[in-house]
mmCIF entry with sequence, helices, sheets and N, C-alpha, C, O atoms, coordinates in Angstrom:
data_MODEL
# 
_entry.id   MODEL 
# 
_entity.id                         1 
_entity.type                       polymer 
_entity.pdbx_number_of_molecules   1 
# 
_entity_poly.entity_id                      1 
_entity_poly.type                           'polypeptide(L)' 
_entity_poly.nstd_linkage                   no 
_entity_poly.nstd_monomer                   no 
_entity_poly.pdbx_seq_one_letter_code       MSIMNLLSITLIALILGAALALFLGVRSVAAQASSAPLAAPQAIAAL 
_entity_poly.pdbx_seq_one_letter_code_can   MSIMNLLSITLIALILGAALALFLGVRSVAAQASSAPLAAPQAIAAL 
_entity_poly.pdbx_strand_id                 A 
# 
loop_
_entity_poly_seq.entity_id 
_entity_poly_seq.num 
_entity_poly_seq.mon_id 
_entity_poly_seq.hetero 
1 1  MET n 
1 2  SER n 
1 3  ILE n 
1 4  MET n 
1 5  ASN n 
1 6  LEU n 
1 7  LEU n 
1 8  SER n 
1 9  ILE n 
1 10 THR n 
1 11 LEU n 
1 12 ILE n 
1 13 ALA n 
1 14 LEU n 
1 15 ILE n 
1 16 LEU n 
1 17 GLY n 
1 18 ALA n 
1 19 ALA n 
1 20 LEU n 
1 21 ALA n 
1 22 LEU n 
1 23 PHE n 
1 24 LEU n 
1 25 GLY n 
1 26 VAL n 
1 27 ARG n 
1 28 SER n 
1 29 VAL n 
1 30 ALA n 
1 31 ALA n 
1 32 GLN n 
1 33 ALA n 
1 34 SER n 
1 35 SER n 
1 36 ALA n 
1 37 PRO n 
1 38 LEU n 
1 39 ALA n 
1 40 ALA n 
1 41 PRO n 
1 42 GLN n 
1 43 ALA n 
1 44 ILE n 
1 45 ALA n 
1 46 ALA n 
1 47 LEU n 
# 
_struct_asym.id          A 
_struct_asym.entity_id   1 
# 
loop_
_struct_conf.conf_type_id 
_struct_conf.id 
_struct_conf.pdbx_PDB_helix_id 
_struct_conf.beg_label_comp_id 
_struct_conf.beg_label_asym_id 
_struct_conf.beg_label_seq_id 
_struct_conf.pdbx_beg_PDB_ins_code 
_struct_conf.end_label_comp_id 
_struct_conf.end_label_asym_id 
_struct_conf.end_label_seq_id 
_struct_conf.pdbx_end_PDB_ins_code 
_struct_conf.beg_auth_comp_id 
_struct_conf.beg_auth_asym_id 
_struct_conf.beg_auth_seq_id 
_struct_conf.end_auth_comp_id 
_struct_conf.end_auth_asym_id 
_struct_conf.end_auth_seq_id 
_struct_conf.pdbx_PDB_helix_class 
_struct_conf.details 
_struct_conf.pdbx_PDB_helix_length 
HELX_P HELX_P1 AA1 SER A 2  ? SER A 35 ? SER A 2  SER A 35 1 ? 34 
HELX_P HELX_P2 AA2 PRO A 37 ? ALA A 39 ? PRO A 37 ALA A 39 5 ? 3  
HELX_P HELX_P3 AA3 ALA A 40 ? ALA A 46 ? ALA A 40 ALA A 46 1 ? 7  
# 
_struct_conf_type.id          HELX_P 
_struct_conf_type.criteria    ? 
_struct_conf_type.reference   ? 
# 
loop_
_atom_site.group_PDB 
_atom_site.id 
_atom_site.type_symbol 
_atom_site.label_atom_id 
_atom_site.label_alt_id 
_atom_site.label_comp_id 
_atom_site.label_asym_id 
_atom_site.label_entity_id 
_atom_site.label_seq_id 
_atom_site.pdbx_PDB_ins_code 
_atom_site.Cartn_x 
_atom_site.Cartn_y 
_atom_site.Cartn_z 
_atom_site.occupancy 
_atom_site.B_iso_or_equiv 
_atom_site.pdbx_formal_charge 
_atom_site.auth_seq_id 
_atom_site.auth_comp_id 
_atom_site.auth_asym_id 
_atom_site.auth_atom_id 
_atom_site.pdbx_PDB_model_num 
ATOM 1   N N  . MET A 1 1  ? 26.674  -10.136 14.508  1.00 0.00 ? 1  MET A N  1 
ATOM 2   C CA . MET A 1 1  ? 25.966  -8.932  14.978  1.00 0.00 ? 1  MET A CA 1 
ATOM 3   C C  . MET A 1 1  ? 25.614  -8.053  13.770  1.00 0.00 ? 1  MET A C  1 
ATOM 4   O O  . MET A 1 1  ? 24.511  -7.513  13.680  1.00 0.00 ? 1  MET A O  1 
ATOM 5   N N  . SER A 1 2  ? 26.562  -7.923  12.860  1.00 0.00 ? 2  SER A N  1 
ATOM 6   C CA . SER A 1 2  ? 26.273  -7.082  11.687  1.00 0.00 ? 2  SER A CA 1 
ATOM 7   C C  . SER A 1 2  ? 25.204  -7.743  10.813  1.00 0.00 ? 2  SER A C  1 
ATOM 8   O O  . SER A 1 2  ? 24.409  -7.050  10.178  1.00 0.00 ? 2  SER A O  1 
ATOM 9   N N  . ILE A 1 3  ? 25.179  -9.063  10.777  1.00 0.00 ? 3  ILE A N  1 
ATOM 10  C CA . ILE A 1 3  ? 24.144  -9.747  9.994   1.00 0.00 ? 3  ILE A CA 1 
ATOM 11  C C  . ILE A 1 3  ? 22.784  -9.524  10.603  1.00 0.00 ? 3  ILE A C  1 
ATOM 12  O O  . ILE A 1 3  ? 21.802  -9.347  9.882   1.00 0.00 ? 3  ILE A O  1 
ATOM 13  N N  . MET A 1 4  ? 22.710  -9.529  11.950  1.00 0.00 ? 4  MET A N  1 
ATOM 14  C CA . MET A 1 4  ? 21.443  -9.255  12.607  1.00 0.00 ? 4  MET A CA 1 
ATOM 15  C C  . MET A 1 4  ? 20.952  -7.806  12.299  1.00 0.00 ? 4  MET A C  1 
ATOM 16  O O  . MET A 1 4  ? 19.769  -7.569  12.054  1.00 0.00 ? 4  MET A O  1 
ATOM 17  N N  . ASN A 1 5  ? 21.897  -6.880  12.325  1.00 0.00 ? 5  ASN A N  1 
ATOM 18  C CA . ASN A 1 5  ? 21.553  -5.474  12.031  1.00 0.00 ? 5  ASN A CA 1 
ATOM 19  C C  . ASN A 1 5  ? 21.066  -5.388  10.604  1.00 0.00 ? 5  ASN A C  1 
ATOM 20  O O  . ASN A 1 5  ? 20.083  -4.699  10.330  1.00 0.00 ? 5  ASN A O  1 
ATOM 21  N N  . LEU A 1 6  ? 21.729  -6.069  9.689   1.00 0.00 ? 6  LEU A N  1 
ATOM 22  C CA . LEU A 1 6  ? 21.297  -6.031  8.272   1.00 0.00 ? 6  LEU A CA 1 
ATOM 23  C C  . LEU A 1 6  ? 19.901  -6.608  8.134   1.00 0.00 ? 6  LEU A C  1 
ATOM 24  O O  . LEU A 1 6  ? 19.068  -6.062  7.411   1.00 0.00 ? 6  LEU A O  1 
ATOM 25  N N  . LEU A 1 7  ? 19.638  -7.723  8.831   1.00 0.00 ? 7  LEU A N  1 
ATOM 26  C CA . LEU A 1 7  ? 18.339  -8.345  8.742   1.00 0.00 ? 7  LEU A CA 1 
ATOM 27  C C  . LEU A 1 7  ? 17.228  -7.432  9.301   1.00 0.00 ? 7  LEU A C  1 
ATOM 28  O O  . LEU A 1 7  ? 16.143  -7.331  8.727   1.00 0.00 ? 7  LEU A O  1 
ATOM 29  N N  . SER A 1 8  ? 17.520  -6.786  10.411  1.00 0.00 ? 8  SER A N  1 
ATOM 30  C CA . SER A 1 8  ? 16.524  -5.922  11.018  1.00 0.00 ? 8  SER A CA 1 
ATOM 31  C C  . SER A 1 8  ? 16.259  -4.714  10.157  1.00 0.00 ? 8  SER A C  1 
ATOM 32  O O  . SER A 1 8  ? 15.114  -4.280  10.036  1.00 0.00 ? 8  SER A O  1 
ATOM 33  N N  . ILE A 1 9  ? 17.335  -4.141  9.532   1.00 0.00 ? 9  ILE A N  1 
ATOM 34  C CA . ILE A 1 9  ? 17.128  -2.998  8.656   1.00 0.00 ? 9  ILE A CA 1 
ATOM 35  C C  . ILE A 1 9  ? 16.321  -3.415  7.435   1.00 0.00 ? 9  ILE A C  1 
ATOM 36  O O  . ILE A 1 9  ? 15.454  -2.670  6.979   1.00 0.00 ? 9  ILE A O  1 
ATOM 37  N N  . THR A 1 10 ? 16.602  -4.608  6.900   1.00 0.00 ? 10 THR A N  1 
ATOM 38  C CA . THR A 1 10 ? 15.868  -5.098  5.734   1.00 0.00 ? 10 THR A CA 1 
ATOM 39  C C  . THR A 1 10 ? 14.403  -5.307  6.110   1.00 0.00 ? 10 THR A C  1 
ATOM 40  O O  . THR A 1 10 ? 13.514  -4.964  5.330   1.00 0.00 ? 10 THR A O  1 
ATOM 41  N N  . LEU A 1 11 ? 14.144  -5.854  7.268   1.00 0.00 ? 11 LEU A N  1 
ATOM 42  C CA . LEU A 1 11 ? 12.769  -6.093  7.704   1.00 0.00 ? 11 LEU A CA 1 
ATOM 43  C C  . LEU A 1 11 ? 12.032  -4.801  7.889   1.00 0.00 ? 11 LEU A C  1 
ATOM 44  O O  . LEU A 1 11 ? 10.872  -4.698  7.493   1.00 0.00 ? 11 LEU A O  1 
ATOM 45  N N  . ILE A 1 12 ? 12.669  -3.798  8.484   1.00 0.00 ? 12 ILE A N  1 
ATOM 46  C CA . ILE A 1 12 ? 12.049  -2.480  8.660   1.00 0.00 ? 12 ILE A CA 1 
ATOM 47  C C  . ILE A 1 12 ? 11.761  -1.869  7.301   1.00 0.00 ? 12 ILE A C  1 
ATOM 48  O O  . ILE A 1 12 ? 10.698  -1.285  7.089   1.00 0.00 ? 12 ILE A O  1 
ATOM 49  N N  . ALA A 1 13 ? 12.712  -2.003  6.375   1.00 0.00 ? 13 ALA A N  1 
ATOM 50  C CA . ALA A 1 13 ? 12.495  -1.416  5.041   1.00 0.00 ? 13 ALA A CA 1 
ATOM 51  C C  . ALA A 1 13 ? 11.331  -2.096  4.315   1.00 0.00 ? 13 ALA A C  1 
ATOM 52  O O  . ALA A 1 13 ? 10.554  -1.436  3.626   1.00 0.00 ? 13 ALA A O  1 
ATOM 53  N N  . LEU A 1 14 ? 11.213  -3.444  4.477   1.00 0.00 ? 14 LEU A N  1 
ATOM 54  C CA . LEU A 1 14 ? 10.081  -4.115  3.847   1.00 0.00 ? 14 LEU A CA 1 
ATOM 55  C C  . LEU A 1 14 ? 8.791   -3.721  4.428   1.00 0.00 ? 14 LEU A C  1 
ATOM 56  O O  . LEU A 1 14 ? 7.817   -3.572  3.689   1.00 0.00 ? 14 LEU A O  1 
ATOM 57  N N  . ILE A 1 15 ? 8.707   -3.533  5.757   1.00 0.00 ? 15 ILE A N  1 
ATOM 58  C CA . ILE A 1 15 ? 7.470   -3.119  6.393   1.00 0.00 ? 15 ILE A CA 1 
ATOM 59  C C  . ILE A 1 15 ? 7.112   -1.736  5.937   1.00 0.00 ? 15 ILE A C  1 
ATOM 60  O O  . ILE A 1 15 ? 5.949   -1.474  5.628   1.00 0.00 ? 15 ILE A O  1 
ATOM 61  N N  . LEU A 1 16 ? 8.087   -0.825  5.884   1.00 0.00 ? 16 LEU A N  1 
ATOM 62  C CA . LEU A 1 16 ? 7.805   0.554   5.457   1.00 0.00 ? 16 LEU A CA 1 
ATOM 63  C C  . LEU A 1 16 ? 7.333   0.574   3.989   1.00 0.00 ? 16 LEU A C  1 
ATOM 64  O O  . LEU A 1 16 ? 6.415   1.308   3.623   1.00 0.00 ? 16 LEU A O  1 
ATOM 65  N N  . GLY A 1 17 ? 7.982   -0.242  3.180   1.00 0.00 ? 17 GLY A N  1 
ATOM 66  C CA . GLY A 1 17 ? 7.604   -0.290  1.781   1.00 0.00 ? 17 GLY A CA 1 
ATOM 67  C C  . GLY A 1 17 ? 6.226   -0.841  1.585   1.00 0.00 ? 17 GLY A C  1 
ATOM 68  O O  . GLY A 1 17 ? 5.473   -0.347  0.745   1.00 0.00 ? 17 GLY A O  1 
ATOM 69  N N  . ALA A 1 18 ? 5.867   -1.882  2.359   1.00 0.00 ? 18 ALA A N  1 
ATOM 70  C CA . ALA A 1 18 ? 4.511   -2.447  2.273   1.00 0.00 ? 18 ALA A CA 1 
ATOM 71  C C  . ALA A 1 18 ? 3.476   -1.439  2.715   1.00 0.00 ? 18 ALA A C  1 
ATOM 72  O O  . ALA A 1 18 ? 2.414   -1.309  2.106   1.00 0.00 ? 18 ALA A O  1 
ATOM 73  N N  . ALA A 1 19 ? 3.804   -0.705  3.812   1.00 0.00 ? 19 ALA A N  1 
ATOM 74  C CA . ALA A 1 19 ? 2.855   0.320   4.277   1.00 0.00 ? 19 ALA A CA 1 
ATOM 75  C C  . ALA A 1 19 ? 2.667   1.448   3.280   1.00 0.00 ? 19 ALA A C  1 
ATOM 76  O O  . ALA A 1 19 ? 1.561   1.950   3.083   1.00 0.00 ? 19 ALA A O  1 
ATOM 77  N N  . LEU A 1 20 ? 3.769   1.834   2.658   1.00 0.00 ? 20 LEU A N  1 
ATOM 78  C CA . LEU A 1 20 ? 3.715   2.916   1.647   1.00 0.00 ? 20 LEU A CA 1 
ATOM 79  C C  . LEU A 1 20 ? 2.894   2.442   0.443   1.00 0.00 ? 20 LEU A C  1 
ATOM 80  O O  . LEU A 1 20 ? 2.057   3.188   -0.065  1.00 0.00 ? 20 LEU A O  1 
ATOM 81  N N  . ALA A 1 21 ? 3.126   1.212   -0.013  1.00 0.00 ? 21 ALA A N  1 
ATOM 82  C CA . ALA A 1 21 ? 2.388   0.675   -1.164  1.00 0.00 ? 21 ALA A CA 1 
ATOM 83  C C  . ALA A 1 21 ? 0.888   0.578   -0.851  1.00 0.00 ? 21 ALA A C  1 
ATOM 84  O O  . ALA A 1 21 ? 0.040   0.894   -1.685  1.00 0.00 ? 21 ALA A O  1 
ATOM 85  N N  . LEU A 1 22 ? 0.589   0.134   0.370   1.00 0.00 ? 22 LEU A N  1 
ATOM 86  C CA . LEU A 1 22 ? -0.815  0.031   0.789   1.00 0.00 ? 22 LEU A CA 1 
ATOM 87  C C  . LEU A 1 22 ? -1.483  1.399   0.835   1.00 0.00 ? 22 LEU A C  1 
ATOM 88  O O  . LEU A 1 22 ? -2.618  1.568   0.388   1.00 0.00 ? 22 LEU A O  1 
ATOM 89  N N  . PHE A 1 23 ? -0.757  2.374   1.385   1.00 0.00 ? 23 PHE A N  1 
ATOM 90  C CA . PHE A 1 23 ? -1.271  3.736   1.452   1.00 0.00 ? 23 PHE A CA 1 
ATOM 91  C C  . PHE A 1 23 ? -1.517  4.335   0.096   1.00 0.00 ? 23 PHE A C  1 
ATOM 92  O O  . PHE A 1 23 ? -2.545  4.972   -0.137  1.00 0.00 ? 23 PHE A O  1 
ATOM 93  N N  . LEU A 1 24 ? -0.567  4.132   -0.810  1.00 0.00 ? 24 LEU A N  1 
ATOM 94  C CA . LEU A 1 24 ? -0.737  4.691   -2.161  1.00 0.00 ? 24 LEU A CA 1 
ATOM 95  C C  . LEU A 1 24 ? -1.857  3.999   -2.905  1.00 0.00 ? 24 LEU A C  1 
ATOM 96  O O  . LEU A 1 24 ? -2.604  4.625   -3.656  1.00 0.00 ? 24 LEU A O  1 
ATOM 97  N N  . GLY A 1 25 ? -1.968  2.665   -2.682  1.00 0.00 ? 25 GLY A N  1 
ATOM 98  C CA . GLY A 1 25 ? -3.037  1.938   -3.348  1.00 0.00 ? 25 GLY A CA 1 
ATOM 99  C C  . GLY A 1 25 ? -4.438  2.369   -2.875  1.00 0.00 ? 25 GLY A C  1 
ATOM 100 O O  . GLY A 1 25 ? -5.362  2.524   -3.674  1.00 0.00 ? 25 GLY A O  1 
ATOM 101 N N  . VAL A 1 26 ? -4.563  2.554   -1.563  1.00 0.00 ? 26 VAL A N  1 
ATOM 102 C CA . VAL A 1 26 ? -5.861  2.983   -1.057  1.00 0.00 ? 26 VAL A CA 1 
ATOM 103 C C  . VAL A 1 26 ? -6.162  4.400   -1.498  1.00 0.00 ? 26 VAL A C  1 
ATOM 104 O O  . VAL A 1 26 ? -7.312  4.730   -1.788  1.00 0.00 ? 26 VAL A O  1 
ATOM 105 N N  . ARG A 1 27 ? -5.119  5.258   -1.553  1.00 0.00 ? 27 ARG A N  1 
ATOM 106 C CA . ARG A 1 27 ? -5.354  6.644   -2.006  1.00 0.00 ? 27 ARG A CA 1 
ATOM 107 C C  . ARG A 1 27 ? -5.770  6.680   -3.450  1.00 0.00 ? 27 ARG A C  1 
ATOM 108 O O  . ARG A 1 27 ? -6.657  7.451   -3.816  1.00 0.00 ? 27 ARG A O  1 
ATOM 109 N N  . SER A 1 28 ? -5.138  5.845   -4.304  1.00 0.00 ? 28 SER A N  1 
ATOM 110 C CA . SER A 1 28 ? -5.477  5.882   -5.714  1.00 0.00 ? 28 SER A CA 1 
ATOM 111 C C  . SER A 1 28 ? -6.894  5.317   -5.913  1.00 0.00 ? 28 SER A C  1 
ATOM 112 O O  . SER A 1 28 ? -7.643  5.820   -6.750  1.00 0.00 ? 28 SER A O  1 
ATOM 113 N N  . VAL A 1 29 ? -7.258  4.296   -5.165  1.00 0.00 ? 29 VAL A N  1 
ATOM 114 C CA . VAL A 1 29 ? -8.626  3.763   -5.278  1.00 0.00 ? 29 VAL A CA 1 
ATOM 115 C C  . VAL A 1 29 ? -9.640  4.807   -4.845  1.00 0.00 ? 29 VAL A C  1 
ATOM 116 O O  . VAL A 1 29 ? -10.695 4.957   -5.462  1.00 0.00 ? 29 VAL A O  1 
ATOM 117 N N  . ALA A 1 30 ? -9.311  5.528   -3.777  1.00 0.00 ? 30 ALA A N  1 
ATOM 118 C CA . ALA A 1 30 ? -10.242 6.581   -3.301  1.00 0.00 ? 30 ALA A CA 1 
ATOM 119 C C  . ALA A 1 30 ? -10.342 7.701   -4.319  1.00 0.00 ? 30 ALA A C  1 
ATOM 120 O O  . ALA A 1 30 ? -11.418 8.263   -4.522  1.00 0.00 ? 30 ALA A O  1 
ATOM 121 N N  . ALA A 1 31 ? -9.208  8.037   -4.973  1.00 0.00 ? 31 ALA A N  1 
ATOM 122 C CA . ALA A 1 31 ? -9.262  9.109   -5.968  1.00 0.00 ? 31 ALA A CA 1 
ATOM 123 C C  . ALA A 1 31 ? -10.069 8.659   -7.173  1.00 0.00 ? 31 ALA A C  1 
ATOM 124 O O  . ALA A 1 31 ? -10.820 9.461   -7.727  1.00 0.00 ? 31 ALA A O  1 
ATOM 125 N N  . GLN A 1 32 ? -9.944  7.387   -7.608  1.00 0.00 ? 32 GLN A N  1 
ATOM 126 C CA . GLN A 1 32 ? -10.735 6.928   -8.727  1.00 0.00 ? 32 GLN A CA 1 
ATOM 127 C C  . GLN A 1 32 ? -12.207 6.892   -8.400  1.00 0.00 ? 32 GLN A C  1 
ATOM 128 O O  . GLN A 1 32 ? -13.052 7.214   -9.235  1.00 0.00 ? 32 GLN A O  1 
ATOM 129 N N  . ALA A 1 33 ? -12.517 6.490   -7.149  1.00 0.00 ? 33 ALA A N  1 
ATOM 130 C CA . ALA A 1 33 ? -13.933 6.435   -6.717  1.00 0.00 ? 33 ALA A CA 1 
ATOM 131 C C  . ALA A 1 33 ? -14.538 7.800   -6.704  1.00 0.00 ? 33 ALA A C  1 
ATOM 132 O O  . ALA A 1 33 ? -15.688 7.969   -7.109  1.00 0.00 ? 33 ALA A O  1 
ATOM 133 N N  . SER A 1 34 ? -13.779 8.810   -6.237  1.00 0.00 ? 34 SER A N  1 
ATOM 134 C CA . SER A 1 34 ? -14.309 10.162  -6.141  1.00 0.00 ? 34 SER A CA 1 
ATOM 135 C C  . SER A 1 34 ? -14.453 10.838  -7.534  1.00 0.00 ? 34 SER A C  1 
ATOM 136 O O  . SER A 1 34 ? -15.342 11.658  -7.764  1.00 0.00 ? 34 SER A O  1 
ATOM 137 N N  . SER A 1 35 ? -13.539 10.453  -8.438  1.00 0.00 ? 35 SER A N  1 
ATOM 138 C CA . SER A 1 35 ? -13.607 11.075  -9.766  1.00 0.00 ? 35 SER A CA 1 
ATOM 139 C C  . SER A 1 35 ? -14.634 10.360  -10.671 1.00 0.00 ? 35 SER A C  1 
ATOM 140 O O  . SER A 1 35 ? -15.192 10.981  -11.576 1.00 0.00 ? 35 SER A O  1 
ATOM 141 N N  . ALA A 1 36 ? -14.883 9.059   -10.430 1.00 0.00 ? 36 ALA A N  1 
ATOM 142 C CA . ALA A 1 36 ? -15.854 8.321   -11.210 1.00 0.00 ? 36 ALA A CA 1 
ATOM 143 C C  . ALA A 1 36 ? -16.760 7.556   -10.293 1.00 0.00 ? 36 ALA A C  1 
ATOM 144 O O  . ALA A 1 36 ? -16.439 6.423   -9.936  1.00 0.00 ? 36 ALA A O  1 
ATOM 145 N N  . PRO A 1 37 ? -17.904 8.130   -9.883  1.00 0.00 ? 37 PRO A N  1 
ATOM 146 C CA . PRO A 1 37 ? -18.814 7.441   -8.915  1.00 0.00 ? 37 PRO A CA 1 
ATOM 147 C C  . PRO A 1 37 ? -19.301 6.127   -9.427  1.00 0.00 ? 37 PRO A C  1 
ATOM 148 O O  . PRO A 1 37 ? -19.557 5.230   -8.623  1.00 0.00 ? 37 PRO A O  1 
ATOM 149 N N  . LEU A 1 38 ? -19.447 5.955   -10.716 1.00 0.00 ? 38 LEU A N  1 
ATOM 150 C CA . LEU A 1 38 ? -19.977 4.693   -11.247 1.00 0.00 ? 38 LEU A CA 1 
ATOM 151 C C  . LEU A 1 38 ? -18.956 3.593   -11.118 1.00 0.00 ? 38 LEU A C  1 
ATOM 152 O O  . LEU A 1 38 ? -19.325 2.420   -11.171 1.00 0.00 ? 38 LEU A O  1 
ATOM 153 N N  . ALA A 1 39 ? -17.670 3.918   -10.949 1.00 0.00 ? 39 ALA A N  1 
ATOM 154 C CA . ALA A 1 39 ? -16.635 2.933   -10.825 1.00 0.00 ? 39 ALA A CA 1 
ATOM 155 C C  . ALA A 1 39 ? -16.439 2.493   -9.387  1.00 0.00 ? 39 ALA A C  1 
ATOM 156 O O  . ALA A 1 39 ? -15.681 1.557   -9.135  1.00 0.00 ? 39 ALA A O  1 
ATOM 157 N N  . ALA A 1 40 ? -17.098 3.137   -8.439  1.00 0.00 ? 40 ALA A N  1 
ATOM 158 C CA . ALA A 1 40 ? -16.900 2.795   -7.032  1.00 0.00 ? 40 ALA A CA 1 
ATOM 159 C C  . ALA A 1 40 ? -17.256 1.360   -6.692  1.00 0.00 ? 40 ALA A C  1 
ATOM 160 O O  . ALA A 1 40 ? -16.491 0.703   -5.985  1.00 0.00 ? 40 ALA A O  1 
ATOM 161 N N  . PRO A 1 41 ? -18.412 0.831   -7.176  1.00 0.00 ? 41 PRO A N  1 
ATOM 162 C CA . PRO A 1 41 ? -18.714 -0.595  -6.859  1.00 0.00 ? 41 PRO A CA 1 
ATOM 163 C C  . PRO A 1 41 ? -17.664 -1.556  -7.443  1.00 0.00 ? 41 PRO A C  1 
ATOM 164 O O  . PRO A 1 41 ? -17.368 -2.599  -6.859  1.00 0.00 ? 41 PRO A O  1 
ATOM 165 N N  . GLN A 1 42 ? -17.111 -1.184  -8.607  1.00 0.00 ? 42 GLN A N  1 
ATOM 166 C CA . GLN A 1 42 ? -16.071 -2.046  -9.189  1.00 0.00 ? 42 GLN A CA 1 
ATOM 167 C C  . GLN A 1 42 ? -14.823 -2.019  -8.357  1.00 0.00 ? 42 GLN A C  1 
ATOM 168 O O  . GLN A 1 42 ? -14.161 -3.040  -8.171  1.00 0.00 ? 42 GLN A O  1 
ATOM 169 N N  . ALA A 1 43 ? -14.498 -0.833  -7.850  1.00 0.00 ? 43 ALA A N  1 
ATOM 170 C CA . ALA A 1 43 ? -13.282 -0.718  -7.045  1.00 0.00 ? 43 ALA A CA 1 
ATOM 171 C C  . ALA A 1 43 ? -13.436 -1.467  -5.721  1.00 0.00 ? 43 ALA A C  1 
ATOM 172 O O  . ALA A 1 43 ? -12.492 -2.086  -5.229  1.00 0.00 ? 43 ALA A O  1 
ATOM 173 N N  . ILE A 1 44 ? -14.649 -1.398  -5.152  1.00 0.00 ? 44 ILE A N  1 
ATOM 174 C CA . ILE A 1 44 ? -14.877 -2.131  -3.910  1.00 0.00 ? 44 ILE A CA 1 
ATOM 175 C C  . ILE A 1 44 ? -14.861 -3.658  -4.193  1.00 0.00 ? 44 ILE A C  1 
ATOM 176 O O  . ILE A 1 44 ? -14.340 -4.433  -3.390  1.00 0.00 ? 44 ILE A O  1 
ATOM 177 N N  . ALA A 1 45 ? -15.429 -4.073  -5.330  1.00 0.00 ? 45 ALA A N  1 
ATOM 178 C CA . ALA A 1 45 ? -15.408 -5.507  -5.663  1.00 0.00 ? 45 ALA A CA 1 
ATOM 179 C C  . ALA A 1 45 ? -14.003 -5.975  -5.926  1.00 0.00 ? 45 ALA A C  1 
ATOM 180 O O  . ALA A 1 45 ? -13.684 -7.134  -5.658  1.00 0.00 ? 45 ALA A O  1 
ATOM 181 N N  . ALA A 1 46 ? -13.127 -5.093  -6.457  1.00 0.00 ? 46 ALA A N  1 
ATOM 182 C CA . ALA A 1 46 ? -11.734 -5.482  -6.732  1.00 0.00 ? 46 ALA A CA 1 
ATOM 183 C C  . ALA A 1 46 ? -11.001 -5.731  -5.435  1.00 0.00 ? 46 ALA A C  1 
ATOM 184 O O  . ALA A 1 46 ? -10.061 -6.525  -5.407  1.00 0.00 ? 46 ALA A O  1 
ATOM 185 N N  . LEU A 1 47 ? -11.406 -5.069  -4.348  1.00 0.00 ? 47 LEU A N  1 
ATOM 186 C CA . LEU A 1 47 ? -10.746 -5.285  -3.066  1.00 0.00 ? 47 LEU A CA 1 
ATOM 187 C C  . LEU A 1 47 ? -11.077 -6.660  -2.572  1.00 0.00 ? 47 LEU A C  1 
ATOM 188 O O  . LEU A 1 47 ? -10.623 -7.057  -1.499  1.00 0.00 ? 47 LEU A O  1 
# 
């Protein structure tokens, strides 16, 4: 039972970490695009 709890906590932490990384990545790309309009096509192509 404790192993299942540990696995579920680990899974939730991984999902939250991935969501946070995705959010920060999108926000940084948006910030770069707004600060440098010429870099926007490159940022879109990088996605």
